[in-house]
N, CA, C, O and the ligand as a Tripos MOL2 file, in Angstrom:
@<TRIPOS>MOLECULE
protein
  253   251    64     0     0
PROTEIN
NO_CHARGES

@<TRIPOS>ATOM
      1 N          -8.5740    1.1600   -3.5730 N.3       1 MET1
      2 CA         -9.0030    1.8610   -2.3550 C.3       1 MET1
      3 C          -8.8210    3.4930   -2.6540 C.2       1 MET1
      4 O          -7.7630    4.0940   -2.4670 O.2       1 MET1
      5 N          -9.8560    3.9990   -3.0730 N.am      2 GLY2
      6 CA         -9.9110    5.3990   -3.1840 C.3       2 GLY2
      7 C          -8.6440    6.1580   -3.7480 C.2       2 GLY2
      8 O          -8.2770    7.2540   -3.3260 O.2       2 GLY2
      9 N          -8.0360    5.4630   -4.7240 N.am      3 GLY3
     10 CA         -6.8430    5.9310   -5.3530 C.3       3 GLY3
     11 C          -5.6550    5.7390   -4.4430 C.2       3 GLY3
     12 O          -4.5700    6.0960   -4.9020 O.2       3 GLY3
     13 N          -5.6860    5.2150   -3.1890 N.am      4 MET4
     14 CA         -4.5600    5.0760   -2.4350 C.3       4 MET4
     15 C          -3.7600    3.8120   -2.7350 C.2       4 MET4
     16 O          -2.5550    3.7300   -2.5010 O.2       4 MET4
     17 N          -4.5210    2.7880   -3.2890 N.am      5 CYS5
     18 CA         -3.9540    1.5400   -3.5510 C.3       5 CYS5
     19 C          -4.7410    0.8940   -4.6820 C.2       5 CYS5
     20 O          -5.9490    1.0950   -4.8090 O.2       5 CYS5
     21 N          -4.0350    0.1110   -5.5070 N.am      6 ASP6
     22 CA         -4.7010   -0.5540   -6.6770 C.3       6 ASP6
     23 C          -5.0720   -2.0110   -6.4010 C.2       6 ASP6
     24 O          -5.5220   -2.7260   -7.2960 O.2       6 ASP6
     25 N          -4.8840   -2.4240   -5.2000 N.am      7 GLU7
     26 CA         -5.3110   -3.7580   -4.6720 C.3       7 GLU7
     27 C          -6.7470   -4.0680   -5.0200 C.2       7 GLU7
     28 O          -7.6370   -3.4550   -4.4300 O.2       7 GLU7
     29 N          -7.0410   -4.9800   -5.9400 N.am      8 PRO8
     30 CA         -8.6040   -5.2660   -6.1530 C.3       8 PRO8
     31 C          -9.1230   -6.0450   -4.9130 C.2       8 PRO8
     32 O          -8.5730   -7.0430   -4.4470 O.2       8 PRO8
     33 N         -10.2490   -5.4630   -4.4400 N.am      9 ILE9
     34 CA        -10.8100   -6.0240   -3.2310 C.3       9 ILE9
     35 C         -12.2830   -6.4350   -3.4980 C.2       9 ILE9
     36 O         -13.1190   -5.6000   -3.8440 O.2       9 ILE9
     37 N         -12.5630   -7.6970   -3.3340 N.am     10 ALA10
     38 CA        -13.8860   -8.1840   -3.6300 C.3      10 ALA10
     39 C         -14.7360   -8.2860   -2.3110 C.2      10 ALA10
     40 O         -14.3390   -8.8450   -1.2880 O.2      10 ALA10
     41 N         -16.0310   -7.6370   -2.4750 N.am     11 ALA11
     42 CA        -16.7640   -7.6910   -1.2020 C.3      11 ALA11
     43 C         -18.2780   -7.5050   -1.6960 C.2      11 ALA11
     44 O         -18.5210   -6.9650   -2.7750 O.2      11 ALA11
     45 N         -19.1900   -7.9390   -0.9220 N.am     12 ALA12
     46 CA        -20.6500   -7.8170   -1.1460 C.3      12 ALA12
     47 C         -21.2640   -6.5600   -0.9460 C.2      12 ALA12
     48 O         -22.2200   -6.1670   -1.6130 O.2      12 ALA12
     49 N         -20.6720   -5.8670    0.0520 N.am     13 THR13
     50 CA        -21.2730   -4.5170    0.4740 C.3      13 THR13
     51 C         -20.1940   -3.4360    0.6010 C.2      13 THR13
     52 O         -19.0070   -3.7200    0.7580 O.2      13 THR13
     53 N         -20.6490   -2.2210    0.5300 N.am     14 TYR14
     54 CA        -19.6390   -1.1210    0.5930 C.3      14 TYR14
     55 C         -18.8940   -1.3480    1.9690 C.2      14 TYR14
     56 O         -17.6650   -1.3240    2.0320 O.2      14 TYR14
     57 N         -19.6590   -1.5560    3.0070 N.am     15 GLU15
     58 CA        -19.0960   -1.6870    4.3990 C.3      15 GLU15
     59 C         -17.9640   -2.7770    4.5270 C.2      15 GLU15
     60 O         -16.9330   -2.5910    5.1730 O.2      15 GLU15
     61 N         -18.2840   -4.0070    3.8000 N.am     16 GLU16
     62 CA        -17.3960   -5.0310    3.8500 C.3      16 GLU16
     63 C         -16.1310   -4.6260    3.0580 C.2      16 GLU16
     64 O         -15.0050   -4.8910    3.4780 O.2      16 GLU16
     65 N         -16.3570   -3.9730    1.8960 N.am     17 TRP17
     66 CA        -15.2060   -3.6190    1.0460 C.3      17 TRP17
     67 C         -14.2310   -2.5580    1.8110 C.2      17 TRP17
     68 O         -13.0070   -2.6120    1.6850 O.2      17 TRP17
     69 N         -14.8590   -1.6440    2.5700 N.am     18 ILE18
     70 CA        -14.0760   -0.7080    3.3750 C.3      18 ILE18
     71 C         -13.2870   -1.3260    4.4370 C.2      18 ILE18
     72 O         -12.1530   -0.9660    4.7550 O.2      18 ILE18
     73 N         -14.0080   -2.3590    5.0100 N.am     19 ASP19
     74 CA        -13.4360   -3.2390    6.0900 C.3      19 ASP19
     75 C         -12.2810   -4.0600    5.5750 C.2      19 ASP19
     76 O         -11.2830   -4.2060    6.2800 O.2      19 ASP19
     77 N         -12.3630   -4.5520    4.4930 N.am     20 LYS20
     78 CA        -11.2720   -5.5300    3.8470 C.3      20 LYS20
     79 C         -10.1800   -4.6070    3.3240 C.2      20 LYS20
     80 O          -8.9950   -4.9370    3.3710 O.2      20 LYS20
     81 N         -10.6120   -3.3970    2.8030 N.am     21 GLY21
     82 CA         -9.6110   -2.6120    2.3750 C.3      21 GLY21
     83 C          -8.6830   -1.9840    3.3710 C.2      21 GLY21
     84 O          -7.4880   -1.8230    3.1250 O.2      21 GLY21
     85 N          -9.2870   -1.6110    4.5710 N.am     22 TRP22
     86 CA         -8.5260   -1.1520    5.6280 C.3      22 TRP22
     87 C          -7.7090   -2.1520    6.1360 C.2      22 TRP22
     88 O          -6.5490   -1.8570    6.4240 O.2      22 TRP22
     89 N          -8.1750   -3.4610    6.3200 N.am     23 LYS23
     90 CA         -7.1970   -4.5120    6.8030 C.3      23 LYS23
     91 C          -6.0430   -4.6880    5.8060 C.2      23 LYS23
     92 O          -4.9320   -5.0340    6.2100 O.2      23 LYS23
     93 N          -6.3010   -4.4440    4.4620 N.am     24 HIS24
     94 CA         -5.2220   -4.6610    3.5280 C.3      24 HIS24
     95 C          -4.2120   -3.4920    3.7460 C.2      24 HIS24
     96 O          -2.9940   -3.6600    3.6940 O.2      24 HIS24
     97 N          -4.8080   -2.3080    3.9920 N.am     25 ILE25
     98 CA         -3.8770   -1.0890    4.2550 C.3      25 ILE25
     99 C          -2.9720   -1.3770    5.4020 C.2      25 ILE25
    100 O          -1.7620   -1.1470    5.3830 O.2      25 ILE25
    101 N          -3.6830   -1.9380    6.4900 N.am     26 LEU26
    102 CA         -2.9340   -2.1720    7.7130 C.3      26 LEU26
    103 C          -1.8080   -3.1630    7.5010 C.2      26 LEU26
    104 O          -0.7230   -2.9800    8.0520 O.2      26 LEU26
    105 N          -2.0210   -4.1570    6.7560 N.am     27 GLN27
    106 CA         -1.1490   -5.1900    6.5040 C.3      27 GLN27
    107 C           0.0400   -4.7800    5.4970 C.2      27 GLN27
    108 O           1.2340   -4.8900    5.7760 O.2      27 GLN27
    109 N          -0.4470   -4.3170    4.3490 N.am     28 ALA28
    110 CA          0.4870   -3.9630    3.3570 C.3      28 ALA28
    111 C           1.1500   -2.7030    3.2430 C.2      28 ALA28
    112 O           2.2250   -2.5640    2.6590 O.2      28 ALA28
    113 N           0.4340   -1.6720    3.8670 N.am     29 HIS29
    114 CA          0.8640   -0.2660    3.9320 C.3      29 HIS29
    115 C           0.8150    0.3040    5.3120 C.2      29 HIS29
    116 O           0.0880    1.2760    5.5200 O.2      29 HIS29
    117 N           1.5460   -0.2340    6.2970 N.am     30 PRO30
    118 CA          1.3380    0.3340    7.6100 C.3      30 PRO30
    119 C           1.5930    1.7750    7.7700 C.2      30 PRO30
    120 O           0.8430    2.3850    8.5330 O.2      30 PRO30
    121 N           2.5750    2.4420    7.1420 N.am     31 GLU31
    122 CA          2.8130    3.6580    7.1500 C.3      31 GLU31
    123 C           1.6900    4.5990    6.5800 C.2      31 GLU31
    124 O           1.5190    5.7390    7.0140 O.2      31 GLU31
    125 N           0.9440    4.0450    5.5860 N.am     32 MET32
    126 CA         -0.2020    4.6270    5.0450 C.3      32 MET32
    127 C          -1.3300    4.8570    6.0400 C.2      32 MET32
    128 O          -1.9600    5.8940    6.2440 O.2      32 MET32
    129 N          -1.4670    3.4700    6.7060 N.am     33 ALA33
    130 CA         -2.5610    3.4080    7.8130 C.3      33 ALA33
    131 C          -2.3230    4.4390    8.9140 C.2      33 ALA33
    132 O          -3.2590    5.0250    9.4570 O.2      33 ALA33
    133 N          -1.0190    4.6440    9.2310 N.am     34 GLU34
    134 CA         -0.7120    5.5560   10.3560 C.3      34 GLU34
    135 C          -1.0140    6.9800    9.8630 C.2      34 GLU34
    136 O          -1.5380    7.8020   10.6150 O.2      34 GLU34
    137 N          -0.6690    7.2760    8.5520 N.am     35 ASN35
    138 CA         -1.0470    8.6520    8.2490 C.3      35 ASN35
    139 C          -2.6280    8.9540    8.2050 C.2      35 ASN35
    140 O          -3.0850   10.0740    8.4330 O.2      35 ASN35
    141 N          -3.3900    7.8590    7.8970 N.am     36 ILE36
    142 CA         -4.8570    7.9810    7.8270 C.3      36 ILE36
    143 C          -5.3640    8.0840    9.2570 C.2      36 ILE36
    144 O          -6.2980    8.8410    9.5230 O.2      36 ILE36
    145 N          -4.7740    7.3490   10.1720 N.am     37 GLN37
    146 CA         -5.2290    7.4350   11.5950 C.3      37 GLN37
    147 C          -4.9310    8.7030   12.2610 C.2      37 GLN37
    148 O          -5.6440    9.1090   13.1790 O.2      37 GLN37
    149 N          -3.8300    9.3940   11.8080 N.am     38 ARG38
    150 CA         -3.4450   10.6630   12.3070 C.3      38 ARG38
    151 C          -4.2660   11.6960   11.8460 C.2      38 ARG38
    152 O          -4.2880   12.7280   12.5160 O.2      38 ARG38
    153 N          -4.9750   11.6190   10.7880 N.am     39 MET39
    154 CA         -5.8500   12.6460   10.1670 C.3      39 MET39
    155 C          -7.1470   12.7460   10.9270 C.2      39 MET39
    156 O          -7.7300   11.7340   11.3160 O.2      39 MET39
    157 N          -7.6170   14.0150   11.1490 N.am     40 PRO40
    158 CA         -8.8100   14.1930   11.8800 C.3      40 PRO40
    159 C          -9.9580   13.6940   10.8900 C.2      40 PRO40
    160 O          -9.7580   13.6420    9.6760 O.2      40 PRO40
    161 N         -11.1200   13.3460   11.4490 N.am     41 LYS41
    162 CA        -12.1610   12.8510   10.7170 C.3      41 LYS41
    163 C         -12.8110   13.8650    9.7470 C.2      41 LYS41
    164 O         -13.3380   13.5740    8.6730 O.2      41 LYS41
    165 N         -12.6920   15.1330   10.3020 N.am     42 ASP42
    166 CA        -13.2760   16.2170    9.4080 C.3      42 ASP42
    167 C         -12.2090   17.0110    8.5360 C.2      42 ASP42
    168 O         -12.4050   18.1380    8.0820 O.2      42 ASP42
    169 N         -11.1390   16.3190    8.3800 N.am     43 ASP43
    170 CA        -10.0360   16.7570    7.4000 C.3      43 ASP43
    171 C         -10.6510   16.7050    6.0180 C.2      43 ASP43
    172 O         -11.2560   15.6880    5.6790 O.2      43 ASP43
    173 N         -10.5340   17.7420    5.1970 N.am     44 PRO44
    174 CA        -11.1280   17.7010    3.8690 C.3      44 PRO44
    175 C         -10.6540   16.5490    3.0670 C.2      44 PRO44
    176 O         -11.3840   15.9920    2.2470 O.2      44 PRO44
    177 N          -9.2640   16.1430    3.3340 N.am     45 LYS45
    178 CA         -8.5930   15.0490    2.4720 C.3      45 LYS45
    179 C          -9.4620   13.7080    2.8990 C.2      45 LYS45
    180 O          -9.7480   12.8840    2.0300 O.2      45 LYS45
    181 N          -9.8490   13.5350    4.2040 N.am     46 MET46
    182 CA        -10.5310   12.3040    4.5610 C.3      46 MET46
    183 C         -11.9720   12.2080    3.9160 C.2      46 MET46
    184 O         -12.4680   11.1660    3.4860 O.2      46 MET46
    185 N         -12.5890   13.4990    3.9140 N.am     47 GLN47
    186 CA        -13.8910   13.5750    3.3150 C.3      47 GLN47
    187 C         -13.8210   13.2620    1.8080 C.2      47 GLN47
    188 O         -14.6810   12.5730    1.2600 O.2      47 GLN47
    189 N         -12.7850   13.7850    1.1650 N.am     48 LYS48
    190 CA        -12.6030   13.5840   -0.1980 C.3      48 LYS48
    191 C         -12.3930   12.0950   -0.3390 C.2      48 LYS48
    192 O         -13.0570   11.5100   -1.1940 O.2      48 LYS48
    193 N         -11.6540   11.5090    0.3080 N.am     49 TRP49
    194 CA        -11.2550    9.9900    0.2000 C.3      49 TRP49
    195 C         -12.5630    9.1880    0.3390 C.2      49 TRP49
    196 O         -12.8120    8.2920   -0.4680 O.2      49 TRP49
    197 N         -13.3770    9.4810    1.3130 N.am     50 GLU50
    198 CA        -14.5360    8.8840    1.5660 C.3      50 GLU50
    199 C         -15.5310    8.9000    0.3840 C.2      50 GLU50
    200 O         -16.1580    7.9240   -0.0290 O.2      50 GLU50
    201 N         -15.5770   10.1480   -0.0890 N.am     51 GLU51
    202 CA        -16.4140   10.3820   -1.2130 C.3      51 GLU51
    203 C         -15.9160    9.5770   -2.5410 C.2      51 GLU51
    204 O         -16.7090    9.0400   -3.3150 O.2      51 GLU51
    205 N         -14.5490    9.5620   -2.6990 N.am     52 ASP52
    206 CA        -13.9570    8.9420   -3.8610 C.3      52 ASP52
    207 C         -14.1920    7.4750   -3.6080 C.2      52 ASP52
    208 O         -14.4430    6.7710   -4.5860 O.2      52 ASP52
    209 N         -14.1390    6.9360   -2.4160 N.am     53 SER53
    210 CA        -14.2670    5.3920   -2.0730 C.3      53 SER53
    211 C         -15.6900    5.0660   -2.4300 C.2      53 SER53
    212 O         -15.9200    4.0090   -3.0190 O.2      53 SER53
    213 N         -16.7060    5.9280   -2.1050 N.am     54 HIS54
    214 CA        -18.0370    5.6680   -2.4470 C.3      54 HIS54
    215 C         -18.2660    5.6320   -4.0110 C.2      54 HIS54
    216 O         -19.0010    4.7970   -4.5370 O.2      54 HIS54
    217 N         -17.6490    6.5040   -4.6410 N.am     55 ASN55
    218 CA        -17.8760    6.6500   -6.0900 C.3      55 ASN55
    219 C         -17.2370    5.3380   -6.7710 C.2      55 ASN55
    220 O         -17.7800    4.7330   -7.6950 O.2      55 ASN55
    221 N         -16.0150    4.9870   -6.1910 N.am     56 ALA56
    222 CA        -15.3740    3.8170   -6.7690 C.3      56 ALA56
    223 C         -16.1770    2.6320   -6.5870 C.2      56 ALA56
    224 O         -16.2840    1.8000   -7.4880 O.2      56 ALA56
    225 N         -16.7900    2.5020   -5.3880 N.am     57 TRP57
    226 CA        -17.6790    1.3320   -5.0310 C.3      57 TRP57
    227 C         -18.8720    1.2860   -5.9410 C.2      57 TRP57
    228 O         -19.2440    0.2130   -6.4160 O.2      57 TRP57
    229 N         -19.4960    2.4460   -6.2030 N.am     58 GLU58
    230 CA        -20.7340    2.5970   -7.0940 C.3      58 GLU58
    231 C         -20.3200    2.1930   -8.5510 C.2      58 GLU58
    232 O         -21.0840    1.5770   -9.2940 O.2      58 GLU58
    233 N         -19.1080    2.5690   -8.8930 N.am     59 ALA59
    234 CA        -18.7650    2.3640  -10.3150 C.3      59 ALA59
    235 C         -18.1520    0.9750  -10.4750 C.2      59 ALA59
    236 O         -17.8950    0.5900  -11.6160 O.2      59 ALA59
    237 N         -17.8920    0.1770   -9.4060 N.am     60 ALA60
    238 CA        -17.3540   -1.1370   -9.5700 C.3      60 ALA60
    239 C         -18.5350   -2.0630   -9.9380 C.2      60 ALA60
    240 O         -19.6810   -1.8840   -9.5270 O.2      60 ALA60
    241 N         -18.1660   -3.0210  -10.7130 N.am     61 PRO61
    242 CA        -19.0880   -4.1060  -11.2190 C.3      61 PRO61
    243 C         -19.5460   -5.0190  -10.0410 C.2      61 PRO61
    244 O         -18.7460   -5.3180   -9.1540 O.2      61 PRO61
    245 N         -20.7080   -5.4180  -10.0340 N.am     62 GLU62
    246 CA        -21.2120   -6.3830   -8.9530 C.3      62 GLU62
    247 C         -20.2970   -7.6370   -8.8930 C.2      62 GLU62
    248 O         -19.9160   -8.2490   -9.8910 O.2      62 GLU62
    249 N         -20.0110   -7.9280   -7.7010 N.am     63 VAL63
    250 CA        -19.2180   -9.2900   -7.3780 C.3      63 VAL63
    251 C         -20.1100  -10.4650   -7.3050 C.2      63 VAL63
    252 O         -19.6450  -11.5800   -7.0650 O.2      63 VAL63
    253 ZN         -2.1460   -2.1710   -1.3840 Zn       64 ZN64
@<TRIPOS>BOND
     1     1     2 1
     2     2     3 1
     3     3     4 2
     4     3     5 am
     5     5     6 1
     6     6     7 1
     7     7     8 2
     8     7     9 am
     9     9    10 1
    10    10    11 1
    11    11    12 2
    12    11    13 am
    13    13    14 1
    14    14    15 1
    15    15    16 2
    16    15    17 am
    17    17    18 1
    18    18    19 1
    19    19    20 2
    20    19    21 am
    21    21    22 1
    22    22    23 1
    23    23    24 2
    24    23    25 am
    25    25    26 1
    26    26    27 1
    27    27    28 2
    28    27    29 am
    29    29    30 1
    30    30    31 1
    31    31    32 2
    32    31    33 am
    33    33    34 1
    34    34    35 1
    35    35    36 2
    36    35    37 am
    37    37    38 1
    38    38    39 1
    39    39    40 2
    40    39    41 am
    41    41    42 1
    42    42    43 1
    43    43    44 2
    44    43    45 am
    45    45    46 1
    46    46    47 1
    47    47    48 2
    48    47    49 am
    49    49    50 1
    50    50    51 1
    51    51    52 2
    52    51    53 am
    53    53    54 1
    54    54    55 1
    55    55    56 2
    56    55    57 am
    57    57    58 1
    58    58    59 1
    59    59    60 2
    60    59    61 am
    61    61    62 1
    62    62    63 1
    63    63    64 2
    64    63    65 am
    65    65    66 1
    66    66    67 1
    67    67    68 2
    68    67    69 am
    69    69    70 1
    70    70    71 1
    71    71    72 2
    72    71    73 am
    73    73    74 1
    74    74    75 1
    75    75    76 2
    76    75    77 am
    77    77    78 1
    78    78    79 1
    79    79    80 2
    80    79    81 am
    81    81    82 1
    82    82    83 1
    83    83    84 2
    84    83    85 am
    85    85    86 1
    86    86    87 1
    87    87    88 2
    88    87    89 am
    89    89    90 1
    90    90    91 1
    91    91    92 2
    92    91    93 am
    93    93    94 1
    94    94    95 1
    95    95    96 2
    96    95    97 am
    97    97    98 1
    98    98    99 1
    99    99   100 2
   100    99   101 am
   101   101   102 1
   102   102   103 1
   103   103   104 2
   104   103   105 am
   105   105   106 1
   106   106   107 1
   107   107   108 2
   108   107   109 am
   109   109   110 1
   110   110   111 1
   111   111   112 2
   112   111   113 am
   113   113   114 1
   114   114   115 1
   115   115   116 2
   116   115   117 am
   117   117   118 1
   118   118   119 1
   119   119   120 2
   120   119   121 am
   121   121   122 1
   122   122   123 1
   123   123   124 2
   124   123   125 am
   125   125   126 1
   126   126   127 1
   127   127   128 2
   128   127   129 am
   129   129   130 1
   130   130   131 1
   131   131   132 2
   132   131   133 am
   133   133   134 1
   134   134   135 1
   135   135   136 2
   136   135   137 am
   137   137   138 1
   138   138   139 1
   139   139   140 2
   140   139   141 am
   141   141   142 1
   142   142   143 1
   143   143   144 2
   144   143   145 am
   145   145   146 1
   146   146   147 1
   147   147   148 2
   148   147   149 am
   149   149   150 1
   150   150   151 1
   151   151   152 2
   152   151   153 am
   153   153   154 1
   154   154   155 1
   155   155   156 2
   156   155   157 am
   157   157   158 1
   158   158   159 1
   159   159   160 2
   160   159   161 am
   161   161   162 1
   162   162   163 1
   163   163   164 2
   164   163   165 am
   165   165   166 1
   166   166   167 1
   167   167   168 2
   168   167   169 am
   169   169   170 1
   170   170   171 1
   171   171   172 2
   172   171   173 am
   173   173   174 1
   174   174   175 1
   175   175   176 2
   176   175   177 am
   177   177   178 1
   178   178   179 1
   179   179   180 2
   180   179   181 am
   181   181   182 1
   182   182   183 1
   183   183   184 2
   184   183   185 am
   185   185   186 1
   186   186   187 1
   187   187   188 2
   188   187   189 am
   189   189   190 1
   190   190   191 1
   191   191   192 2
   192   191   193 am
   193   193   194 1
   194   194   195 1
   195   195   196 2
   196   195   197 am
   197   197   198 1
   198   198   199 1
   199   199   200 2
   200   199   201 am
   201   201   202 1
   202   202   203 1
   203   203   204 2
   204   203   205 am
   205   205   206 1
   206   206   207 1
   207   207   208 2
   208   207   209 am
   209   209   210 1
   210   210   211 1
   211   211   212 2
   212   211   213 am
   213   213   214 1
   214   214   215 1
   215   215   216 2
   216   215   217 am
   217   217   218 1
   218   218   219 1
   219   219   220 2
   220   219   221 am
   221   221   222 1
   222   222   223 1
   223   223   224 2
   224   223   225 am
   225   225   226 1
   226   226   227 1
   227   227   228 2
   228   227   229 am
   229   229   230 1
   230   230   231 1
   231   231   232 2
   232   231   233 am
   233   233   234 1
   234   234   235 1
   235   235   236 2
   236   235   237 am
   237   237   238 1
   238   238   239 1
   239   239   240 2
   240   239   241 am
   241   241   242 1
   242   242   243 1
   243   243   244 2
   244   243   245 am
   245   245   246 1
   246   246   247 1
   247   247   248 2
   248   247   249 am
   249   249   250 1
   250   250   251 1
   251   251   252 2
@<TRIPOS>SUBSTRUCTURE
     1 MET1         2 RESIDUE 1 A MET
     2 GLY2         6 RESIDUE 1 A GLY
     3 GLY3        10 RESIDUE 1 A GLY
     4 MET4        14 RESIDUE 1 A MET
     5 CYS5        18 RESIDUE 1 A CYS
     6 ASP6        22 RESIDUE 1 A ASP
     7 GLU7        26 RESIDUE 1 A GLU
     8 PRO8        30 RESIDUE 1 A PRO
     9 ILE9        34 RESIDUE 1 A ILE
    10 ALA10       38 RESIDUE 1 A ALA
    11 ALA11       42 RESIDUE 1 A ALA
    12 ALA12       46 RESIDUE 1 A ALA
    13 THR13       50 RESIDUE 1 A THR
    14 TYR14       54 RESIDUE 1 A TYR
    15 GLU15       58 RESIDUE 1 A GLU
    16 GLU16       62 RESIDUE 1 A GLU
    17 TRP17       66 RESIDUE 1 A TRP
    18 ILE18       70 RESIDUE 1 A ILE
    19 ASP19       74 RESIDUE 1 A ASP
    20 LYS20       78 RESIDUE 1 A LYS
    21 GLY21       82 RESIDUE 1 A GLY
    22 TRP22       86 RESIDUE 1 A TRP
    23 LYS23       90 RESIDUE 1 A LYS
    24 HIS24       94 RESIDUE 1 A HIS
    25 ILE25       98 RESIDUE 1 A ILE
    26 LEU26      102 RESIDUE 1 A LEU
    27 GLN27      106 RESIDUE 1 A GLN
    28 ALA28      110 RESIDUE 1 A ALA
    29 HIS29      114 RESIDUE 1 A HIS
    30 PRO30      118 RESIDUE 1 A PRO
    31 GLU31      122 RESIDUE 1 A GLU
    32 MET32      126 RESIDUE 1 A MET
    33 ALA33      130 RESIDUE 1 A ALA
    34 GLU34      134 RESIDUE 1 A GLU
    35 ASN35      138 RESIDUE 1 A ASN
    36 ILE36      142 RESIDUE 1 A ILE
    37 GLN37      146 RESIDUE 1 A GLN
    38 ARG38      150 RESIDUE 1 A ARG
    39 MET39      154 RESIDUE 1 A MET
    40 PRO40      158 RESIDUE 1 A PRO
    41 LYS41      162 RESIDUE 1 A LYS
    42 ASP42      166 RESIDUE 1 A ASP
    43 ASP43      170 RESIDUE 1 A ASP
    44 PRO44      174 RESIDUE 1 A PRO
    45 LYS45      178 RESIDUE 1 A LYS
    46 MET46      182 RESIDUE 1 A MET
    47 GLN47      186 RESIDUE 1 A GLN
    48 LYS48      190 RESIDUE 1 A LYS
    49 TRP49      194 RESIDUE 1 A TRP
    50 GLU50      198 RESIDUE 1 A GLU
    51 GLU51      202 RESIDUE 1 A GLU
    52 ASP52      206 RESIDUE 1 A ASP
    53 SER53      210 RESIDUE 1 A SER
    54 HIS54      214 RESIDUE 1 A HIS
    55 ASN55      218 RESIDUE 1 A ASN
    56 ALA56      222 RESIDUE 1 A ALA
    57 TRP57      226 RESIDUE 1 A TRP
    58 GLU58      230 RESIDUE 1 A GLU
    59 ALA59      234 RESIDUE 1 A ALA
    60 ALA60      238 RESIDUE 1 A ALA
    61 PRO61      242 RESIDUE 1 A PRO
    62 GLU62      246 RESIDUE 1 A GLU
    63 VAL63      250 RESIDUE 1 A VAL
    64 ZN64       253 GROUP 0 **** ****
């Protein structure tokens, strides 16, 4: 998940992947989830993370 976690997440679409990844973060890394929720959506770090996530998804082989 965008360099935050190495958990491999299988999904058919980017939206599903983000959704599953977020649920994993909530369960496995609650303090990380809290940090993310505290960040404003226009924070450059969030935008970078979203961009990285998109790139990671595009680079991932089809499941
Ligand atoms: Zn994890």
